[in-house]
N, C-alpha and C positions, 0 to 999 in steps of 0.2 A: 504493500499500501503507499508506496513511497517513503521518505525520509524524515521525522519527525525532529525538530530541534526543542531544544531547551525552551521553555515558556510556551510550546503549543501541543495539542492535544488532538487527536481525531478521535472520531465518531462513526462507525459506519450501524446506520438504524435500518428497519424495514421500513418503507415509505408508506406508513400506516401513521394515521392522527395520534393513535392511543401509544406508540413510542416516544409522544413531542414531551412528554412527562422526561423519562429518563434523559434524552439530549439536553432538556431546562435543568434538572438537576446538575449533569456535567458544566455546562455553562457557569452556572452559579456558583459552582466549584473556584472557578477561575474570577468569578469576580469577585470573591470575597477576597481571592490572594490578591486581586487586583485594588481592594482597598474601598469598595464600591459601595455605598449605606442601602438601607434597604428598601428604599424607593427605586434606586437604581437596578438592584438585585430583581423586582418586579419588572421593571422594563426588559431585563433580558430574557426573564421567563414569557413574556408575552412576545418577545422577538423571536424567539427561537420556536415558539410556537404559531407565531404568522407564519414564518418562513417554510415551516414543514406545510403547513396545510396548504398555501400557496402551490409549493411543489408536488404535492400529492392530489392535487387538482388539477390537472392540467390537461389538455387533448392527448399528449403521449404521457402515461403515467408511467414514473420511474417504479423499479422492483427496489430500489435501497435510494438512503440518501447521505451523502458524504458531508460530515460535519468537522471542520477545521476551523478551532478556536486557538488565537493565540494570544500572547502577553508581552511584547516588545515594544521597547523604547515608548513608554507610558500611553500606548495604544492598546486596546481591547480589540480584536478585530476577529469576526466571526465569517464564516464561508460556507454555503449551504448549498449542494451538488447532487443534482439529480442522476443516477446511476443506472445503465441498463434500461433506459426508455422503450417501452414497448408501441405498439403499434397505435397509430393513430386514433383515437377514439372521437366519436361526436360531441366530449365536454366542451364546453363553450369556454375557452381561454379566460384566466380571470386578466380583470384589467391592470395593466400594469403601473398605469398612473395612481390607481386608487393604492395598488399594494406598495408601491414606493411611498405616496402619501401617509398611511399608514406607518410602516417604519420611520420615516423621517421624523414623526412626532417623537419616535423614542429615541431612536442613536441620529446624529447627525451626519454623518456619511453612508451615503446607499448607493449603491449600484445593483442593476439587474441584468442578465443575460438572456437574449429569449431567441427562439427561430420558428419556423414554422409548424413546427409542435408545441410551443408556449414557451413560457418560464422556466429555464432549465438551471440557472445559478444564481445565486443570492448573496451580495455581500455586504456588511455591516460592522462599522467601526466608530469607537468613540477614544476620546481622551480619559485615561484615566491618571492617578499618581500612586501607583504602586511602583517599586522599585524592580526591575525584572529579574 
């Protein structure tokens, strides 16, 4: 699965909404290490749930989602990638503008990658005050 670095973790989960809690707990652990307060930890949980929900509800549904979370140089970064995307279904794609708007209310840096099968990667980042 690629090389991980100090201050980075990777988690591979089935692309099902019930696994969002496991991912949120892992991300919150990194948030605690980053010194985030309870409100920001709640925001991390919401971001994680929102990203997994978005990726799991695309026209080309993934089998798995890889979460890469890192804490480097005062930045907490999250990357959610849809893996093993299946055949295109008739699911209406999530509105990328709405998804971005929701995420930007919680984290200041947001990017989405999409193709004809919908959104396949979401990245979010925020500045924090922890030492790496």
